[in-house]
C-alpha positions as CSV (number, residue, x, y, z in Angstrom):
1,M,-18.8,5.4,-4.8
2,L,-15.9,7.8,-5.7
3,K,-13.1,6.4,-7.8
4,V,-9.8,8.3,-7.6
5,I,-6.9,8.1,-10.0
6,L,-4.1,9.7,-8.1
7,A,-1.3,10.4,-10.6
8,R,2.3,11.7,-10.4
9,H,3.1,14.3,-13.1
10,A,5.2,13.5,-16.2
11,E,8.9,14.4,-16.6
12,T,10.6,17.8,-16.3
13,I,14.2,18.2,-17.5
14,W,15.3,18.0,-13.8
15,N,13.5,14.7,-13.4
16,E,15.4,13.4,-16.4
17,Q,18.7,14.6,-14.9
18,M,17.8,13.1,-11.5
19,R,17.8,16.5,-9.7
20,Y,15.7,17.2,-6.7
21,I,12.7,19.4,-7.7
22,G,10.2,20.8,-5.3
23,R,9.3,24.5,-5.3
24,T,11.0,25.1,-8.7
25,D,8.2,25.5,-11.2
26,L,9.4,23.9,-14.4
27,D,7.4,23.0,-17.4
28,L,7.2,19.4,-18.7
29,S,10.2,18.5,-20.9
30,E,9.7,17.1,-24.4
31,L,9.8,13.6,-22.9
32,G,7.3,14.7,-20.3
33,Q,4.9,16.1,-22.9
34,N,5.1,12.9,-24.9
35,N,4.4,10.8,-21.8
36,A,1.5,13.2,-20.8
37,R,0.0,12.5,-24.2
38,L,0.5,8.8,-23.6
39,L,-1.3,9.1,-20.3
40,A,-4.1,11.0,-22.0
41,Q,-4.5,8.3,-24.6
42,Y,-4.6,5.6,-22.0
43,L,-7.3,7.4,-19.9
44,S,-9.3,8.5,-22.9
45,D,-11.9,5.8,-22.3
46,S,-12.1,6.3,-18.5
47,P,-15.3,7.9,-17.2
48,I,-13.5,10.8,-15.6
49,I,-15.7,13.8,-14.9
50,E,-13.5,16.0,-12.7
51,F,-9.8,17.0,-12.9
52,F,-7.6,18.4,-10.1
53,S,-3.9,19.2,-10.0
54,S,-1.4,21.0,-7.8
55,D,-0.7,24.6,-8.7
56,M,2.6,23.7,-10.3
57,N,3.2,23.7,-14.1
58,R,4.4,20.1,-14.4
59,A,1.2,18.8,-12.7
60,I,-1.2,21.2,-14.4
61,Q,0.2,20.4,-17.9
62,T,-0.1,16.6,-17.2
63,A,-3.7,17.0,-16.0
64,Q,-4.6,19.3,-18.9
65,A,-3.3,16.8,-21.4
66,V,-5.9,14.3,-20.1
67,A,-8.7,16.9,-19.4
68,Q,-8.7,18.3,-23.0
69,N,-9.9,15.0,-24.3
70,F,-13.0,15.4,-22.2
71,G,-13.5,19.2,-22.9
72,S,-12.9,19.8,-19.2
73,K,-11.0,22.3,-17.1
74,V,-8.5,21.5,-14.4
75,E,-9.1,22.8,-10.9
76,R,-5.9,23.9,-9.1
77,R,-5.2,22.8,-5.6
78,P,-2.1,24.7,-4.2
79,L,-2.1,22.6,-1.0
80,L,-1.1,19.6,-3.1
81,N,2.2,21.3,-4.3
82,E,5.4,19.4,-3.8
83,I,7.7,20.0,-0.7
84,D,10.2,22.8,-0.9
85,F,13.7,21.1,-0.9
86,G,15.4,24.3,0.1
87,V,19.1,24.3,-0.6
88,W,18.8,20.9,-2.2
89,E,16.7,22.3,-5.1
90,G,18.3,21.4,-8.4
91,L,21.0,19.2,-6.9
92,T,21.6,15.5,-7.7
93,Y,21.8,13.1,-4.9
94,N,25.6,12.7,-5.4
95,Q,25.9,16.5,-5.1
96,I,23.9,16.5,-1.9
97,I,26.1,13.8,-0.4
98,R,29.2,15.8,-1.1
99,R,27.8,19.2,0.2
100,Y,25.6,18.0,3.0
101,P,27.0,14.6,4.1
102,V,25.3,14.5,7.6
103,F,21.8,15.4,6.3
104,A,22.3,13.0,3.4
105,Q,23.1,10.1,5.7
106,Q,20.0,10.9,7.8
107,W,17.9,11.1,4.7
108,A,19.0,7.7,3.5
109,T,17.6,6.0,6.7
110,N,14.7,8.3,7.8
111,P,13.9,11.2,5.5
112,Y,11.2,12.4,7.9
113,S,13.9,13.3,10.5
114,V,15.6,15.8,8.2
115,N,14.5,19.4,7.8
116,I,16.4,20.6,4.8
117,P,18.0,24.0,5.3
118,E,15.8,26.8,3.8
119,G,13.2,24.1,2.9
120,E,9.8,23.2,4.1
121,P,9.7,21.2,7.4
122,W,8.3,17.8,7.0
123,S,5.6,18.4,9.7
124,V,4.4,21.5,7.8
125,F,4.5,19.7,4.5
126,T,2.6,16.7,5.8
127,K,-0.1,18.8,7.4
128,R,-0.6,20.9,4.3
129,V,-0.8,17.9,1.9
130,L,-3.3,16.0,4.0
131,L,-5.4,19.1,4.4
132,G,-5.4,19.5,0.6
133,W,-6.2,15.8,0.0
134,N,-9.1,15.7,2.5
135,E,-10.6,19.0,1.1
136,T,-10.4,17.7,-2.4
137,I,-11.9,14.3,-1.6
138,R,-14.7,15.9,0.4
139,M,-15.5,18.2,-2.4
140,A,-15.5,15.4,-5.0
141,A,-17.4,12.9,-2.8
142,A,-20.1,15.4,-1.9
143,Q,-21.3,15.4,-5.5
144,A,-20.9,11.7,-6.0
145,D,-24.5,10.5,-5.7
146,E,-23.6,7.6,-8.1
147,E,-20.3,6.1,-9.2
148,K,-17.9,8.9,-10.1
149,T,-14.3,9.0,-11.3
150,V,-11.9,11.9,-10.7
151,L,-8.2,12.4,-11.7
152,I,-5.8,14.2,-9.2
153,V,-2.4,15.0,-10.5
154,T,0.2,15.9,-7.9
155,H,3.8,15.0,-6.9
156,A,5.7,12.0,-5.6
157,G,6.2,13.4,-2.1
158,C,2.5,14.3,-1.8
159,I,1.3,10.9,-3.0
160,K,3.6,9.1,-0.6
161,I,2.3,11.1,2.3
162,I,-1.3,10.4,1.2
163,L,-0.8,6.7,0.7
164,A,1.0,6.3,4.0
165,E,-1.8,8.0,5.8
166,I,-4.4,5.7,4.2
167,L,-2.4,2.6,4.8
168,G,-1.6,3.6,8.4
169,F,2.1,3.5,7.9
170,P,4.3,5.8,10.0
171,R,5.4,8.9,8.3
172,E,9.1,7.9,8.3
173,K,8.1,5.0,6.0
174,A,6.3,7.2,3.5
175,W,9.3,8.3,1.4
176,F,10.0,4.6,0.6
177,I,6.7,4.1,-1.2
178,W,7.5,3.6,-4.9
179,Q,6.3,6.4,-7.2
180,D,7.7,6.5,-10.7
181,K,7.1,9.4,-13.1
182,G,3.6,9.3,-14.5
183,A,2.6,6.6,-12.0
184,L,-1.1,5.9,-11.3
185,N,-2.6,5.0,-8.0
186,H,-6.2,3.6,-8.0
187,L,-8.4,4.3,-5.0
188,T,-12.1,4.0,-4.0
189,V,-13.8,6.2,-1.5
190,E,-17.1,5.1,0.2
191,G,-18.0,7.3,3.1
192,P,-15.0,7.4,5.6
193,E,-13.5,4.2,4.0
194,I,-10.7,4.5,1.5
195,K,-9.4,1.4,-0.3
196,I,-6.3,1.2,-2.4
197,Q,-6.4,-1.1,-5.5
198,K,-3.1,-0.3,-7.1
199,I,0.0,1.6,-6.2
200,N,2.6,2.9,-8.7
201,D,0.9,1.5,-11.8
202,T,3.0,2.3,-14.9
203,D,1.8,-0.6,-17.1
204,Y,0.6,1.8,-19.8
205,R,4.1,3.2,-20.2
206,K,5.6,-0.3,-20.3
207,E,3.2,-1.5,-22.9
208,A,3.8,1.5,-25.1
209,A,7.5,0.9,-24.9
210,G,7.2,-2.8,-25.7
211,V,8.4,-3.8,-22.2
212,A,7.0,-6.9,-20.7
213,V,4.5,-6.1,-18.0
214,V,5.1,-8.0,-14.8
215,P,1.8,-8.7,-12.9
216,D,1.3,-6.5,-9.9
217,D,0.8,-8.0,-6.4
218,K,3.0,-11.0,-6.9
219,I,3.3,-13.4,-4.0
220,A,6.9,-13.6,-2.7
221,P,8.7,-15.3,0.2
222,C,9.7,-13.0,3.0
223,S,13.2,-12.5,4.3
224,D,14.7,-11.5,7.7
225,E,14.7,-7.9,6.4
226,D,10.9,-8.0,6.2
227,I,10.4,-8.7,10.0
228,L,9.2,-5.2,10.9
229,D,6.9,-4.9,7.9
230,I,5.4,-8.3,8.7
231,Q,4.8,-7.2,12.2
232,F,3.2,-4.0,11.0
233,V,0.7,-5.8,8.7
234,V,-0.2,-8.3,11.4
235,N,-0.8,-5.7,14.1
236,K,-2.6,-3.3,11.9
237,A,-5.0,-6.0,10.6
238,A,-5.4,-7.5,14.1
239,A,-6.8,-4.2,15.3
240,A,-10.2,-5.6,14.2
241,Y,-9.9,-8.1,17.2
242,S,-10.5,-5.3,19.7
243,G,-14.2,-5.9,19.5
244,F,-14.0,-9.4,21.0
245,L,-10.7,-9.6,22.8
246,G,-11.7,-7.2,25.6
247,V,-10.3,-4.1,27.3
248,D,-6.9,-5.8,28.0
249,Y,-6.2,-6.1,24.2
250,I,-3.3,-3.8,23.1
251,V,-4.0,-3.1,19.4
252,D,-0.4,-2.2,18.5
253,D,1.2,-5.1,20.3
254,Y,-0.8,-8.2,19.2
255,M,2.4,-9.7,17.7
256,S,5.6,-8.7,19.5
257,I,8.8,-8.6,17.5
258,E,10.4,-11.2,19.8
259,E,7.5,-13.6,19.1
260,L,7.6,-13.0,15.4
261,I,11.4,-13.6,15.2
262,R,10.9,-16.9,17.0
263,E,8.1,-17.9,14.6
264,T,10.1,-17.1,11.5
265,K,12.6,-19.8,12.5
266,E,9.8,-22.4,12.3
267,I,7.4,-21.2,9.7
268,K,7.6,-19.6,6.2
269,F,6.1,-16.2,5.6
270,F,4.8,-15.0,2.2
271,A,3.7,-11.5,1.3
272,I,2.0,-9.5,-1.4
273,V,3.8,-6.2,-2.1
274,R,2.3,-3.0,-3.6
275,G,4.5,0.0,-4.3
276,G,7.4,-1.5,-2.3
277,L,5.2,-2.1,0.8
278,L,4.0,-5.4,2.2
279,V,0.2,-5.1,2.3
280,A,-0.7,-8.8,3.0
281,V,1.0,-11.7,4.7
282,A,0.4,-15.3,5.5
283,A,2.6,-18.1,6.9
284,Y,2.9,-21.8,6.1
285,Q,4.0,-24.4,8.6
286,P,4.3,-28.1,7.6
287,L,3.9,-30.1,10.9
288,N,3.7,-33.8,11.3
289,D,0.9,-35.0,9.0
290,V,-0.8,-31.7,8.2
291,A,0.0,-28.2,6.9
292,L,-0.9,-25.2,9.0
293,I,-1.9,-21.8,7.8
294,R,-0.6,-19.1,10.2
295,H,-1.1,-15.4,10.4
296,A,-3.1,-14.6,7.3
297,Y,-3.6,-10.8,7.4
298,V,-4.3,-8.0,5.0
299,L,-4.0,-4.2,5.7
300,P,-7.5,-2.8,6.1
301,A,-6.9,-0.3,3.2
302,C,-6.3,-3.3,0.9
303,S,-8.9,-5.7,2.2
304,R,-11.8,-7.2,0.2
305,Q,-9.8,-7.3,-3.0
306,G,-9.0,-11.0,-3.1
307,L,-5.5,-10.8,-1.6
308,A,-6.3,-13.2,1.3
309,G,-7.8,-15.7,-1.1
310,R,-4.6,-15.6,-3.3
311,L,-2.4,-16.2,-0.3
312,L,-4.6,-19.0,0.8
313,S,-4.5,-20.7,-2.6
314,H,-0.7,-20.2,-2.6
315,I,-0.3,-22.0,0.7
316,E,-2.6,-24.8,-0.4
317,K,-0.5,-25.3,-3.5
318,L,2.6,-25.5,-1.3
319,A,0.9,-28.1,0.9
320,R,0.0,-30.2,-2.1
321,L,3.5,-30.0,-3.5
322,D,4.8,-31.2,-0.1
323,G,2.5,-34.1,-0.2
324,F,0.0,-33.0,2.5
325,K,-3.6,-34.1,2.3
326,R,-5.0,-31.7,4.9
327,V,-4.6,-28.1,5.8
328,M,-5.7,-26.6,9.1
329,V,-6.1,-23.0,10.4
330,G,-7.0,-21.6,13.7
331,A,-9.4,-18.6,14.3
332,Y,-11.0,-16.8,17.2
333,R,-14.6,-18.1,17.8
334,E,-16.0,-14.6,17.6
335,N,-14.1,-13.7,14.4
336,N,-17.1,-14.3,12.1
337,T,-15.4,-12.5,9.2
338,A,-12.4,-15.0,9.2
339,I,-14.6,-18.0,9.8
340,S,-16.9,-17.1,6.9
341,F,-13.9,-16.5,4.6
342,Y,-12.4,-19.9,5.3
343,E,-15.8,-21.7,5.0
344,K,-16.3,-19.9,1.6
345,H,-13.0,-21.5,0.5
346,G,-14.0,-25.0,1.5
347,Y,-12.9,-25.2,5.2
348,M,-15.0,-26.9,7.8
349,L,-15.2,-26.5,11.6
350,N,-13.5,-29.3,13.6
351,V,-15.3,-30.4,16.8
352,S,-12.2,-31.6,18.5
353,A,-10.4,-28.2,18.5
354,D,-8.9,-28.7,22.0
355,N,-7.1,-31.8,21.0
356,L,-5.9,-30.2,17.8
357,F,-4.5,-27.2,19.6
358,N,-2.6,-29.4,22.0
359,E,-1.1,-31.4,19.1
360,Y,-0.4,-28.8,16.5
361,W,-0.2,-25.4,18.1
362,N,2.0,-23.9,20.7
363,I,-0.3,-21.1,22.0
364,P,-1.4,-20.1,25.5
365,K,-4.4,-22.0,26.9
366,K,-6.3,-18.8,27.3
367,Q,-6.0,-18.2,23.6
368,A,-6.9,-21.7,22.7
369,A,-10.0,-21.5,24.9
370,I,-11.5,-18.8,22.7
371,S,-10.4,-20.2,19.4
372,L,-11.5,-22.9,17.0
373,V,-10.0,-25.0,14.2
374,L,-11.0,-25.2,10.6
375,S,-9.7,-27.8,8.1
376,K,-9.8,-28.7,4.5
377,D,-9.0,-32.0,2.8
378,L,-6.9,-31.4,-0.3
379,I,-7.9,-33.3,-3.4
C-alpha cells in the first residue's frame, strides 16, 4: 500500500496579503518558514521515504523543511506547478472585481468557465496537473512492495483538481474544495484504487496556536442548498448497482433531482463533510410506529472508513430520542455489500418484506420485487 501526504505549501508574502499567486515564483515569507518548520516537526515521526514537490520555490522550500529531517532530497515535479493567473497575478480579489468585473462574476460561480487573460487555460492546467499526479503516483507505487509513505507538496489549485478527480466531482466544483495554507490531505493507493482519509487537515497548526481542534467529519443536517450535492453522492455511490440492476440502469440518474426534492419534504437528510464537500449522506424518516433509514450512501473514494457506520449510529440515536423501538431499512436483494453491512450492525432480514413495503415505503412495485427489508429492535 502507498500512503500519500498531499500538502499545500506554506505562506508567501502574497498569500499573507491575499494576492493571487500562480506563476510568480516567490520564496516563503518569514511566517511561511516558521510554519514549514512546524510542519517538519509534526511529520518528523512519520515513516516518509520519498519527497516530491512542484518546481516552484514556495513548494520546494516547504518540502525541504520536512525532508532535511530524514536526510533526503526533494524530487521536483514541474507538472505540479500552480496555474498561471495571467493578468490577475499579484492582485487581490477586490482589485480583480474592480478591473475585471465580468470575469470576477463568472469566477464567483464557476471558476472553470473563466480563462483569465494571458493566463493558463483551465483545460490545459487540468490536463497538466493530472498527468503530473499520475506520473508521480505510478513512480512511487512501482517501488512500494510493502507499505510506503510519500510526501507531495504542491499548490491549492493542483490539489483541488487532484481531489476532484479522485472523488469524481465535476471540474467546476474543484475550486470550492477547501485548501488552507499548509493543509494536509491523506490518501492511500492500492492498485487502481485511491481512497481519501482526510481533506484540508490543519490540526497541527491549530494545536500549535492553542486553538481548539474541531473533530473532522462531523455529522450535520442538510439544507435545501445541499440538494445537488446530495444527489451527486447518491448517484455516484449507486453506480455500484449497475452489476445487478441490468442494462436499463442509468448510472448518473438513479436519483433524479425532482424525486429528491419531493423526498426532502418528508425525510431528514444528514451528511458528513470533508474539505467543504459532502462525502456521505443518509436520511431519517419517522413513520407511524417505526423509523426508516433512507438513502445511506458514501462516495467510493471515501468508502470503508466507517462513515456509513457513523451515519447509521446517528440515525439510531435520533430514533431512540424520538421514542421508536424499531428501525427498518430497505436494500436490493443482490446488494450483498449493503446486506452484510447492516447485519454486522445488528439488523436482521424480515420475511414479510412485501407487506412492509406496502405499509411503509412508497416505491414502484418493480423495485419492491427485487428488494428486501432489514430491521433492528432498539434497546
